[in-house]
C-alpha positions as CSV (number, residue, x, y, z in Angstrom):
1,M,0.0,0.0,0.1
2,I,1.1,3.5,-0.8
3,T,0.8,6.4,1.8
4,I,0.2,9.9,0.4
5,I,0.9,12.6,2.9
6,D,-2.0,15.0,3.2
7,Y,-0.3,18.3,4.3
8,G,-2.9,20.7,3.0
9,T,-1.6,21.2,-0.5
10,G,-1.8,19.3,-3.7
11,N,-4.3,17.5,-5.8
12,L,-4.5,14.4,-3.6
13,K,-7.4,12.8,-5.6
14,S,-5.5,12.9,-8.9
15,I,-2.4,11.1,-7.6
16,R,-4.5,8.7,-5.5
17,N,-6.5,7.8,-8.7
18,G,-3.3,7.4,-10.7
19,F,-2.1,4.8,-8.3
20,L,-5.4,3.0,-8.3
21,K,-5.5,2.8,-12.1
22,A,-2.0,1.5,-11.8
23,G,-3.2,-1.2,-9.6
24,E,-2.1,-0.3,-6.1
25,K,-4.0,0.3,-2.9
26,V,-3.5,3.9,-1.6
27,K,-4.0,5.7,1.8
28,I,-4.2,9.4,2.2
29,T,-3.3,10.7,5.7
30,N,-2.0,13.4,8.0
31,N,-1.6,11.0,10.8
32,I,2.2,11.0,11.8
33,L,1.8,7.5,13.4
34,E,0.4,6.1,10.2
35,I,3.1,7.8,8.1
36,E,5.8,6.4,10.4
37,K,4.4,2.8,9.7
38,A,4.2,3.5,6.0
39,D,6.2,1.1,3.7
40,S,6.2,3.8,1.0
41,I,5.5,7.4,0.9
42,V,4.4,9.9,-1.8
43,L,4.7,13.6,-1.4
44,P,2.5,15.5,-3.9
45,G,2.1,19.2,-4.0
46,V,1.1,22.4,-6.0
47,G,1.5,25.9,-4.9
48,A,4.2,27.9,-3.1
49,F,7.3,26.5,-1.5
50,G,7.1,28.5,1.7
51,M,3.5,27.7,2.3
52,A,4.1,24.0,1.7
53,M,7.1,24.0,3.9
54,N,5.0,25.7,6.6
55,N,2.4,23.1,6.2
56,L,5.1,20.3,6.4
57,K,6.1,21.4,10.0
58,G,5.8,18.3,12.1
59,F,6.2,15.9,9.1
60,E,10.0,16.7,8.5
61,E,11.3,14.2,11.0
62,V,9.1,11.3,9.8
63,I,10.1,12.0,6.2
64,H,13.8,12.1,6.9
65,K,13.5,8.8,9.0
66,H,11.6,7.1,6.2
67,I,14.2,8.0,3.7
68,N,17.1,7.2,5.8
69,D,15.7,3.7,6.6
70,G,15.7,3.1,3.0
71,K,12.0,3.0,2.3
72,P,10.7,4.0,-1.1
73,F,9.8,7.8,-1.5
74,L,8.3,9.5,-4.5
75,G,7.9,13.3,-4.7
76,V,5.7,14.9,-7.4
77,C,6.0,18.5,-8.8
78,L,6.2,20.7,-5.8
79,G,7.0,17.4,-3.8
80,L,10.3,17.3,-5.9
81,Q,11.1,20.9,-5.2
82,L,10.7,20.6,-1.5
83,L,13.3,18.0,-1.3
84,F,16.0,20.6,-2.0
85,T,17.8,23.1,0.3
86,K,16.0,26.2,-0.8
87,S,13.9,28.0,-3.3
88,H,14.1,31.5,-4.9
89,E,10.3,31.5,-4.6
90,S,10.4,31.8,-0.8
91,K,13.7,33.3,0.4
92,G,14.8,32.4,3.8
93,V,12.7,29.3,4.0
94,K,14.7,26.0,4.3
95,G,13.5,23.0,2.4
96,L,13.7,19.4,3.4
97,D,17.3,19.4,2.2
98,V,17.3,15.8,1.2
99,F,19.3,16.9,-1.8
100,K,21.7,19.9,-1.9
101,G,20.8,22.6,-4.4
102,E,18.2,25.3,-5.0
103,V,14.9,25.8,-6.8
104,A,15.1,28.6,-9.4
105,R,12.4,30.5,-11.3
106,L,12.3,29.8,-15.0
107,P,14.3,32.4,-16.8
108,K,12.8,35.6,-18.3
109,G,11.6,35.3,-21.9
110,M,10.2,31.8,-21.5
111,K,6.5,31.1,-21.3
112,I,5.7,30.8,-17.6
113,P,4.4,28.6,-16.3
114,H,5.8,25.8,-18.4
115,M,2.5,24.0,-19.0
116,G,1.8,21.2,-21.2
117,W,3.3,18.1,-22.9
118,N,7.0,17.8,-23.4
119,N,9.3,14.7,-24.1
120,L,11.7,13.4,-21.5
121,N,15.5,12.9,-22.1
122,I,16.3,9.9,-20.0
123,R,19.8,10.2,-18.4
124,S,20.1,7.2,-16.1
125,N,18.9,3.7,-15.2
126,C,16.5,4.8,-12.7
127,P,14.0,2.1,-11.9
128,L,11.2,4.7,-12.4
129,F,11.9,4.7,-16.1
130,E,12.3,0.9,-16.7
131,G,11.0,0.4,-20.2
132,I,10.4,4.2,-20.8
133,G,12.0,6.0,-23.6
134,N,11.9,9.7,-24.4
135,E,8.3,9.8,-24.0
136,Y,5.8,12.9,-23.6
137,V,4.7,13.8,-20.1
138,Y,2.8,16.6,-18.6
139,F,4.3,19.7,-17.0
140,V,2.9,22.5,-14.9
141,H,5.5,24.6,-13.1
142,S,7.2,28.0,-12.8
143,Y,10.2,26.9,-10.9
144,Y,12.9,24.2,-11.5
145,V,15.4,22.3,-9.4
146,K,19.2,22.8,-9.8
147,P,20.9,19.9,-8.0
148,E,24.5,20.5,-6.7
149,D,25.1,16.7,-7.7
150,T,24.1,16.4,-11.2
151,D,24.6,12.6,-11.0
152,I,21.1,12.4,-9.2
153,I,19.3,13.9,-12.4
154,A,17.5,10.8,-13.9
155,A,15.8,12.8,-16.7
156,T,15.6,16.3,-18.3
157,V,13.4,18.2,-20.4
158,D,14.3,20.8,-23.2
159,Y,12.5,24.0,-22.6
160,G,14.7,26.5,-24.2
161,I,17.2,25.4,-21.6
162,E,17.8,21.9,-20.2
163,L,15.7,21.5,-17.0
164,T,15.6,18.7,-14.6
165,A,12.6,16.7,-15.0
166,A,13.2,13.8,-12.5
167,V,15.8,12.9,-9.9
168,C,16.7,9.5,-8.6
169,Q,19.1,8.3,-5.8
170,D,18.9,5.0,-3.9
171,N,15.3,4.8,-2.6
172,V,14.2,8.4,-3.4
173,F,12.4,9.3,-6.7
174,A,10.9,12.5,-7.7
175,T,9.5,14.0,-10.8
176,Q,8.8,17.7,-11.8
177,F,6.2,16.5,-14.3
178,H,2.8,14.9,-13.1
179,P,2.9,11.3,-13.9
180,E,-0.9,11.0,-12.8
181,K,-1.7,13.4,-15.6
182,S,0.6,11.9,-18.2
183,G,-1.7,9.3,-19.7
184,E,-0.6,5.6,-20.2
185,I,3.2,6.6,-20.0
186,G,2.5,8.3,-16.7
187,L,0.6,5.1,-15.4
188,E,3.7,3.0,-16.5
189,I,6.0,5.2,-14.4
190,L,3.7,4.8,-11.4
191,R,3.7,1.1,-12.1
192,N,7.4,1.1,-12.1
193,F,7.4,2.6,-8.7
194,I,4.9,0.0,-7.5
195,N,7.2,-2.7,-8.9
196,Y,10.1,-1.1,-7.0
197,I,8.1,-1.3,-3.8
198,H,7.3,-4.9,-4.2
C-alpha cells in the first residue's frame, strides 16, 4: 500500500486515482503514526514553496527517517522541489534538504508557467523509467530544481534550456512532471514505482 501525505496542498485525488488505475492500494493521511508505519510514501504538491514547508512542519522528521531507513519515497511536482535546500520563490525558507541544491524561477523570456506536454530525455537507469523511452509527459511549473550533484538527475526536458525533469538516488525518486496526468506513459511510471516497492 502507498501512503500519500496530506499536508494541505496538492491534488490528492488525482495522484490517488493514478495509483489506483496503476493497480495499487492507496491511503491518504496526515496522521504521523500512520506515516511512520508506511512502507512507501508519496509527497505530492502544488502551490508555493514557503506555504508548503510551513504546512509540512511536524512531518519533516518522519520524512527524513523514512528516507534514511531506505524505504521507497516519491515526490511529485512541488514534492520534488521541497526535497532541496532552498527556493528563490520563498527566500529564507529552508527546504527538506534531502538533496543539496536550489529551486530557481524559469528564466525571463520563457513562457511561464511551463505547462503542457514535453518529451523526456532519460539520463540514467532509474527504476522509475524502466522500459520508458524519451516519451511525452505533462508539466505545470514556474520553478525548477538545480541539484548540486548532477548525478542524481534521472531525466531532463528541453524548454529553451535543459531543465531537471526527474531525480533518482537510491530509494528516493521525484518528478517535476505529473505522472498521474501523463496518460498511459505516466501510469507506466507509477507502475514502475509500485514494482520497485514490491
